[in-house]
C-alpha positions as CSV (number, residue, x, y, z in Angstrom):
1,M,98.3,154.4,150.3
2,D,98.5,151.1,152.1
3,T,96.6,151.5,155.3
4,I,95.9,149.0,158.1
5,V,94.5,148.9,161.5
6,F,97.6,148.7,163.7
7,G,98.3,145.2,164.9
8,T,95.7,143.7,162.6
9,P,97.3,141.8,159.7
10,Q,95.7,142.5,156.3
11,K,96.5,141.2,152.8
12,P,98.6,143.8,151.0
13,T,97.2,145.4,147.9
14,A,98.6,145.2,144.4
15,S,98.9,149.0,144.1
16,V,102.1,150.9,144.9
17,T,102.0,153.8,147.3
18,P,101.3,156.9,145.3
19,Y,104.6,158.8,144.7
20,R,105.4,162.3,143.4
21,S,108.3,161.1,141.2
22,L,110.1,157.9,140.3
23,V,113.6,158.0,138.7
24,R,116.2,155.4,138.0
25,V,119.4,156.4,139.8
26,T,121.7,153.5,138.6
27,P,121.0,151.7,135.3
28,P,121.8,148.1,134.7
29,T,125.3,147.2,133.5
30,V,124.2,144.5,131.0
31,D,121.2,143.8,128.8
32,P,118.8,141.0,129.6
33,V,119.2,139.6,126.1
34,A,122.5,139.1,124.3
35,L,123.1,140.4,120.8
36,A,123.8,136.8,119.6
37,E,120.4,135.7,120.9
38,A,118.6,138.6,119.2
39,K,120.4,137.8,115.9
40,V,119.2,134.2,116.1
41,Q,115.6,135.4,116.7
42,C,116.0,137.8,113.7
43,R,117.6,135.1,111.6
44,V,120.6,137.4,110.9
45,D,124.0,135.9,110.3
46,T,126.0,139.0,109.3
47,N,127.4,141.8,111.4
48,A,126.2,144.7,109.3
49,D,123.1,145.4,111.5
50,D,124.7,144.7,114.9
51,A,124.4,148.3,116.1
52,Y,120.8,148.5,115.0
53,I,119.8,145.2,116.6
54,Q,121.5,146.3,119.8
55,S,119.4,149.5,119.8
56,L,116.3,147.4,119.3
57,I,117.2,145.3,122.4
58,R,117.4,148.5,124.5
59,L,114.1,149.7,123.1
60,A,112.3,146.3,123.6
61,T,113.7,146.1,127.2
62,T,112.4,149.6,128.0
63,M,109.0,148.7,126.7
64,V,108.7,145.3,128.5
65,E,110.0,146.8,131.8
66,G,107.6,149.7,131.5
67,L,104.5,147.6,130.6
68,L,105.2,145.1,133.5
69,D,106.6,147.6,135.9
70,V,109.6,145.4,136.6
71,S,113.4,145.7,136.6
72,L,114.9,142.7,134.8
73,I,118.6,143.4,135.6
74,T,119.8,144.8,139.0
75,Q,119.4,148.6,139.1
76,T,118.6,151.3,141.6
77,W,115.5,153.4,141.8
78,Q,114.4,156.4,143.8
79,A,110.8,157.2,144.7
80,S,109.8,160.5,146.3
81,Y,106.8,161.2,148.4
82,D,105.3,164.3,150.2
83,L,104.4,162.3,153.3
84,F,104.9,158.9,154.9
85,P,101.9,156.6,154.6
86,I,100.2,155.3,157.7
87,W,102.1,152.0,157.4
88,A,103.7,150.3,154.4
89,I,105.5,152.0,151.5
90,I,104.8,149.7,148.6
91,L,107.7,150.2,146.1
92,P,107.3,150.3,142.3
93,R,109.6,148.5,139.8
94,M,109.5,145.0,141.3
95,P,111.1,142.8,142.3
96,L,112.8,144.3,145.3
97,A,116.5,143.1,145.3
98,A,119.0,142.4,148.0
99,G,120.9,145.5,149.1
100,E,120.6,148.6,151.3
101,I,117.5,150.7,151.2
102,T,117.6,154.3,152.5
103,V,114.8,156.6,153.5
104,T,115.7,160.3,153.6
105,Y,113.1,162.6,155.1
106,R,112.8,166.3,155.8
107,L,112.1,167.7,159.2
108,G,110.0,170.9,159.9
109,D,113.1,173.0,160.1
110,G,114.3,171.9,156.7
111,T,117.1,169.6,157.8
112,T,117.1,166.0,156.7
113,R,117.7,162.6,158.4
114,V,118.4,159.2,156.9
115,L,116.9,155.8,157.9
116,S,118.6,152.7,156.6
117,S,117.8,149.0,156.3
118,A,121.4,148.3,157.0
119,A,120.9,149.9,160.5
120,N,117.6,148.0,161.0
121,D,115.7,151.3,161.2
122,F,112.6,149.7,159.5
123,Q,111.4,146.4,158.3
124,V,111.8,145.1,154.7
125,D,109.6,142.6,153.0
126,A,111.2,141.5,149.7
127,N,109.2,138.2,149.6
128,V,106.0,139.8,148.6
129,V,105.4,141.3,145.2
130,P,105.6,144.3,145.1
131,G,108.2,144.7,147.8
132,R,107.6,147.0,150.7
133,I,109.1,148.7,153.7
134,Y,107.3,149.5,157.0
135,P,108.1,150.7,160.5
136,K,109.4,148.3,163.2
137,W,106.8,146.8,165.5
138,A,105.2,149.2,167.9
139,T,106.7,152.2,166.1
140,S,105.6,154.6,163.3
141,W,107.2,156.6,160.6
142,P,108.7,159.9,161.9
143,A,107.0,163.3,161.4
144,T,108.0,165.2,158.3
145,R,107.6,168.8,157.0
146,G,105.1,167.4,154.5
147,D,106.0,169.5,151.5
148,E,107.0,168.3,148.1
149,N,109.4,165.4,148.1
150,S,109.8,165.3,151.9
151,V,110.4,161.6,151.8
152,V,112.9,160.0,149.4
153,V,113.3,156.2,149.2
154,R,116.3,154.7,147.3
155,Y,116.3,151.0,146.8
156,P,117.7,148.2,144.6
157,T,115.5,146.2,142.2
158,G,115.9,143.4,139.7
159,Y,116.1,139.6,139.3
160,G,119.9,139.6,139.3
161,A,123.1,141.1,137.9
162,S,123.3,138.9,134.7
163,A,121.0,138.0,131.8
164,A,120.9,134.4,133.2
165,D,118.9,135.7,136.2
166,V,116.1,137.1,134.0
167,P,112.9,135.0,133.7
168,P,112.8,133.2,130.3
169,E,109.3,134.6,129.5
170,A,110.6,138.1,129.9
171,K,113.6,137.4,127.7
172,H,111.4,136.0,125.0
173,L,109.1,139.0,125.1
174,I,112.1,141.1,124.3
175,L,113.2,138.8,121.5
176,V,109.8,138.8,119.9
177,L,109.7,142.6,119.9
178,V,113.2,142.9,118.5
179,A,112.4,140.5,115.6
180,H,109.2,142.4,115.0
181,F,110.9,145.8,114.9
182,Y,113.7,144.5,112.8
183,D,111.3,143.0,110.2
184,T,108.8,145.9,110.3
185,R,110.5,149.2,110.1
186,Q,107.5,151.3,109.1
187,P,104.4,152.0,111.1
188,T,102.1,150.4,108.4
189,A,102.3,147.8,105.8
190,P,100.8,148.3,102.3
191,G,97.1,147.9,102.5
192,S,97.0,147.1,106.2
193,V,98.1,148.2,109.7
194,T,100.8,146.0,111.1
195,T,100.5,145.4,114.9
196,V,102.8,143.7,117.3
197,P,102.6,139.9,116.8
198,Y,99.8,138.2,118.7
199,M,102.2,135.9,120.5
200,F,103.8,139.0,122.2
201,D,100.4,139.9,123.7
202,T,99.9,136.2,124.8
203,L,103.3,136.1,126.5
204,L,102.8,139.4,128.2
205,A,99.5,138.3,129.6
206,A,100.8,134.9,130.7
207,S,104.0,136.1,132.2
208,G,102.5,137.4,135.4
209,L,105.8,139.2,136.2
210,G,104.1,142.5,137.0
211,V,101.1,141.1,139.0
212,Y,100.9,140.7,142.7
213,R,101.0,137.0,143.7
């Protein structure tokens, strides 16, 4: 929970506000890496393995996004909470993208109401990583019933709608994984245990895509 003394600015923390559940509502419409790029990385010049390589792109993308807690291509996520925090709701799956954010909350009588960024019902800070929303000045979040999933936030994330918007280091992380999985199709190699190439770990650590800056 991101707490502050009201009216006293404090540096935001890197931790997201604890949530009960996090689900992707709308998946991306394209992959962050094209099949042609992956085939070059794998040094493949035939079409026989296209379907397999495409599946590896999806696998590698899921791994990279999960490890970095990022959304590479524009998509929509929904985070559910039992209560509003004291101040900011720090949203997972950075970066926060342009678009409407809605907050649906449950009242004591079981009915729900909706707050919207489009209606200027709360403030949005998409410039900080992770992105966050918080009440307007001199206000607070409304009271809720406080049971499971009483507060549901739906919001857009991602660097952009096309692969061209994805940071190059993230794309290369995916390509390295795809080539590794294409060349190594068993969990072990004869006489040794094969791990993900060292350069993947190096790129992952150096990318900084999932770190508060």
